[in-house]
KOLLUM-475618 format. One record per residue (C-alpha): residue in three letters; x, y, z. Coordinates in steps of 0.02 Angstrom, whole numbers, plus 50000, padded with zeros to 5 digits. Each point is the difference from the previous one (the first is absolute). Layout:
BEGIN
residuo	east	north	up
ALA	X	Y	Z
...
END
This chain:
BEGIN
residuo	east	north	up
MET	50000	50000	50000
SER	50069	50173	49958
ASN	50042	50124	50137
THR	49867	50119	49934
LYS	49869	49862	50005
ILE	50045	49958	50180
GLU	49991	50184	50048
ASN	49828	50016	49922
ILE	49934	49846	50091
LEU	50064	50072	50163
LYS	49916	50167	49960
TYR	49836	49914	49967
THR	50014	49914	50168
ALA	50044	50165	50082
ILE	49836	50071	49935
ALA	49910	49849	50072
THR	50076	50022	50172
GLY	49993	50189	49989
GLY	50127	50016	50139
VAL	49861	49968	50125
GLY	50000	49899	50160
LEU	49945	49822	50029
THR	49844	49980	49891
SER	49928	49843	49925
PHE	50017	50075	49827
ALA	50185	50040	50021
VAL	50037	49829	50074
LEU	49901	49914	49862
LYS	50100	50085	49863
MET	50167	49968	50085
HIS	49952	49818	50031
ARG	49962	49981	49816
LEU	50165	50074	49944
ILE	50098	49888	50120
ARG	49905	49845	49944
GLU	50031	50037	49816
ALA	50182	50043	50035
ILE	50029	49825	50073
PHE	49868	49879	49936
SER	49963	50060	49824
ARG	50109	49971	49847
ASN	49910	50144	49916
GLU	50035	50183	50024
PRO	49884	50088	50124
LYS	49853	50081	49910
GLU	49998	50187	49983
VAL	49830	50047	50068
PHE	50021	50185	50031
VAL	50037	50141	49879
VAL	50142	50117	50042
ARG	49986	50170	49917
ASN	50149	50099	49941
ARG	50120	49854	50032
MET	50113	50040	49852
HIS	50106	50122	50099
LYS	50180	50037	49956
LYS	50076	49856	50100
ALA	49882	49873	49921
VAL	50041	50063	49825
LYS	50185	49988	50034
SER	49977	49826	50071
SER	49901	49944	49848
ILE	50142	50053	49884
VAL	50123	49897	50100
GLU	49878	49855	49998
GLN	49983	50005	49811
GLU	50188	49989	49978
ARG	50016	49858	50126
LEU	49861	49904	49915
ALA	50090	50019	49834
SER	50156	49924	50078
GLY	49892	49862	50073
GLU	49929	49960	49829
GLU	50177	49983	49933
LEU	50041	49879	50141
GLN	49852	49890	49954
LYS	50065	49989	49822
LYS	50166	49927	50058
ASP	50039	49815	49982
LEU	49931	49950	50170
GLN	49981	49823	50065
THR	49846	49967	50106
VAL	50047	49901	50156
GLU	49898	49925	50141
CYS	50030	49984	50186
THR	49897	49902	50126
ALA	49977	50094	50163
ARG	50000	49912	50168
ASP	49808	50006	50004
GLY	49990	49920	49827
ALA	49961	50159	49903
VAL	50079	50001	49827
LEU	50091	50164	49973
ILE	50057	50070	49833
GLY	50159	50090	49954
HIS	50080	50070	49843
TYR	50183	49961	49970
LEU	50108	50126	49907
LYS	50157	49898	49971
HIS	50173	50075	49975
PRO	50123	49891	49902
SER	50140	50027	50127
PRO	49928	50084	50154
LYS	50100	50075	50143
ARG	49853	49975	50117
VAL	49817	49949	50009
ILE	49861	50113	50062
ILE	49830	49937	50059
ALA	49881	50148	49990
PHE	49838	50017	50100
HIS	49874	50135	49948
GLY	49883	50104	50106
TRP	49816	49992	50049
ARG	49888	49978	49847
SER	50136	50063	49886
PRO	50058	49895	49852
TRP	50179	49934	50001
TYR	50042	50082	49834
ARG	49952	50172	50066
ASP	50084	50000	50169
PHE	50171	49957	49928
SER	49997	50119	49854
PRO	50114	50076	49951
ILE	50127	49922	50121
TRP	49989	49833	49908
GLU	50092	50082	49854
TYR	50149	50028	50115
TRP	49988	49830	50086
GLN	49998	49903	49837
GLU	50174	50062	49955
GLU	50084	49882	50125
CYS	49863	49905	50090
SER	49874	49862	49974
VAL	49834	50055	50075
ILE	49847	49901	50054
PHE	49849	50115	50013
VAL	49879	49919	50121
GLU	49811	50018	49991
GLN	49956	50010	50184
ARG	49864	49886	50068
ALA	49821	50054	49960
HIS	50068	50106	49856
GLY	49998	49968	49814
GLU	50023	49817	49953
SER	50060	49946	50172
GLY	49893	49897	50116
GLY	49954	50045	50178
GLU	49838	50072	50066
TYR	50061	50139	50113
LEU	50119	50148	50000
GLY	50102	50002	50159
TYR	50100	50162	49983
GLY	50157	49896	50028
THR	49934	49896	50145
LEU	49960	49854	49884
GLU	50117	50046	49858
ARG	50159	49994	50106
PHE	49991	49810	49995
ASP	49982	50005	49811
VAL	50170	50087	49994
ILE	50078	49842	50073
SER	49908	49889	49875
TRP	50050	50111	49854
THR	50182	50004	50052
GLU	50010	49811	50007
ARG	49908	49988	49833
VAL	50118	50123	49917
LYS	50152	49905	50065
GLU	49931	49846	49911
LEU	49962	50101	49845
ILE	50176	50068	49981
ASP	50086	49842	50068
TRP	50076	50109	50134
GLU	50110	49864	50075
ASN	50092	49973	49836
THR	49989	50169	49913
ARG	50147	50118	50014
ARG	50034	50178	49948
GLU	50147	50044	49891
ASP	50104	50026	50158
GLY	49959	49823	50058
GLU	49882	50053	50141
LYS	49822	49940	50022
LEU	49866	50121	49942
PRO	49947	50122	50135
ILE	49811	50007	50024
TYR	49914	50163	50046
LEU	49822	50023	50062
ALA	49923	50160	49932
GLY	49834	50080	50042
THR	49904	50161	49981
SER	49865	50062	50119
MET	49910	49843	50064
GLY	50134	49900	49910
ALA	50133	50090	50103
ALA	49906	49961	50160
THR	49988	49820	49941
VAL	50187	49974	49975
LEU	50043	50093	50160
LEU	49880	49891	50098
ALA	50078	49847	49919
SER	50169	50054	50066
GLY	49935	49963	50174
LEU	49980	49817	49949
SER	50138	49878	49956
LEU	50046	50050	49822
PRO	50071	49866	49885
GLU	50185	49991	49966
GLY	50052	50110	49855
VAL	49899	50155	50046
THR	50132	50136	49996
GLY	49897	50158	50022
ILE	49832	50087	50003
LEU	49942	50150	49896
ALA	49853	50084	50089
ASP	49917	50150	49917
CYS	49865	50101	50091
GLY	49943	49861	50117
PHE	49886	50023	50150
THR	50034	49930	50174
SER	49839	49901	50026
MET	49824	49981	49936
GLU	49934	50084	50158
ALA	50122	50145	49984
ILE	49958	50040	49819
TRP	49812	49990	50031
GLU	50019	50112	50153
GLU	50098	50124	49894
VAL	49871	50000	49860
MET	49853	50017	50117
ARG	50078	50139	50103
ASN	50087	50107	49869
THR	49911	49963	49836
LEU	49822	49959	50053
LYS	49997	50110	50155
VAL	49908	49864	50095
SER	49970	50033	50185
LYS	50095	49901	50131
PRO	49849	49894	50056
VAL	49969	49946	49820
ARG	50186	49962	49974
GLU	50004	49892	50155
ALA	49844	49906	49945
GLU	50071	49972	49826
LEU	50170	49940	50061
LYS	49909	49873	50107
TYR	49900	49946	49847
LEU	50161	49993	49899
ARG	50078	49879	50125
HIS	49844	49894	49990
CYS	50011	49992	49809
ILE	50183	49950	50003
ARG	49963	49859	50121
LYS	49865	49939	49880
THR	50130	49986	49861
GLY	50109	49891	50110
GLY	50129	50137	50011
GLN	50084	50076	50150
LEU	50024	50185	50026
CYS	50185	50040	50001
SER	50117	50148	49978
THR	50153	50027	49893
LEU	50075	50087	50153
ASP	50002	49835	50093
ALA	50075	49916	49847
MET	50135	50134	49993
ASP	50049	49959	50179
VAL	50057	49828	49942
CYS	50044	50038	49819
ARG	50176	49947	49950
THR	49979	50020	49812
PRO	50069	50162	49924
VAL	49863	50124	49952
PHE	49994	50147	49880
PHE	49857	50110	50059
VAL	49923	50126	49878
HIS	49858	50123	50021
GLY	49939	50152	49904
LYS	50010	50158	50104
GLU	49833	50060	49929
ASP	49906	49837	50029
ASP	49828	50048	50065
PHE	49931	49823	50004
VAL	50127	49901	50101
PRO	50093	50130	50104
PRO	50191	50000	49990
TYR	50016	49989	50189
MET	49948	49817	49989
THR	50155	49958	49898
GLU	50106	50105	50117
GLU	49931	49900	50147
ASN	50041	49837	49911
TYR	50176	50061	49963
ALA	50029	50052	50181
ARG	49944	49831	50067
CYS	50090	49894	49870
ARG	50139	49892	50076
ALA	50076	49942	49835
PRO	50189	50018	49981
ILE	49972	50106	49845
LYS	49856	50123	49986
ARG	49981	50152	49890
LEU	49864	50134	49991
TYR	49956	50107	49849
LEU	49865	50133	50019
ALA	49967	50047	49819
PRO	49967	50185	49960
ASP	49842	50051	49905
ALA	49929	49823	50004
ARG	49826	49951	50052
HIS	49941	49822	50033
GLY	50097	49871	49901
THR	50084	50127	49885
SER	50173	50017	50079
PHE	50091	49920	49853
TYR	49894	50093	49873
HIS	50051	50170	50069
ASN	50179	49960	50052
ARG	50065	49869	49879
GLU	50186	50037	50007
GLU	50014	50025	50187
TYR	49886	49852	50038
ARG	50104	49891	49884
GLU	50166	50056	50074
ARG	49940	49964	50177
GLU	49927	49830	49957
GLU	50155	49946	49904
ALA	50107	50052	50149
PHE	49887	49893	50110
PHE	50023	49851	49882
ARG	50190	50020	50006
GLU	50000	50011	50188
CYS	49892	49846	50021
GLU	50099	49901	49872
GLY	50171	50051	50063
GLY	50043	50098	49844
END
């Protein structure tokens, strides 16, 4: 889903709640949005009309979106191999393998909430393909992948383990060597919910071969991002927020998931992390990445707060600097 589309949905909900206190109407609308955000594979319906929504920021965002979609269309035209992975709960997940003939590393990329894989990694895939093989994952309950529920990383973190093991089989990791004779380093990359997913996975026992994590504009927990949206974007009163967070916890339990925080994962993380966040991100606030960075206990950690970038657009607006910093991170992790 595009950033503009998400913003509009949130605005419609803001009209529904009206910034009022605990009313049955406000709770009903918030309940519906939370249910559809977790249990529905379809985008939430836009049931309210927002007048004069094409303000300057939205127009600027739409131009960026058009260019990113064009890059995404180019990615889909590449010679991609469709691959499957069976998750621990039996769900069949789909990925798209962009194979490099002699890669220096392998990247497993996890997209964000309701956003297609080919959009979230455009145009950075054009840079990655120069030296890397990339597997673009379709997260559970998205696209062609199985799975009934969206877990905001609480369910998906276990898929990261399954995908890593599957990719090691796919590339014959045990026997494949780079030109320097070393085994291929594996990196876990994510944007937005995908970033939260890979960061949460770092709190688990990651498979051998995972060399680093690339986390762009991730949130700290499902509760934290919903609290942020309700308080700052929807202007929902504290009693309504408290009621909805309780309902949110109930919904996650129904999925079989467990509420968890990337901050707790960072306390035990030993995998190097490159944290990125756009300074102008008004959807997932930059302070969440700064909190993750501060708590991270990995031997190597780097933070890049990208100028002029909104949600998920750090590479788009800062290609050269982003690239220099990420390549320096690769060299540091790989002993170069």
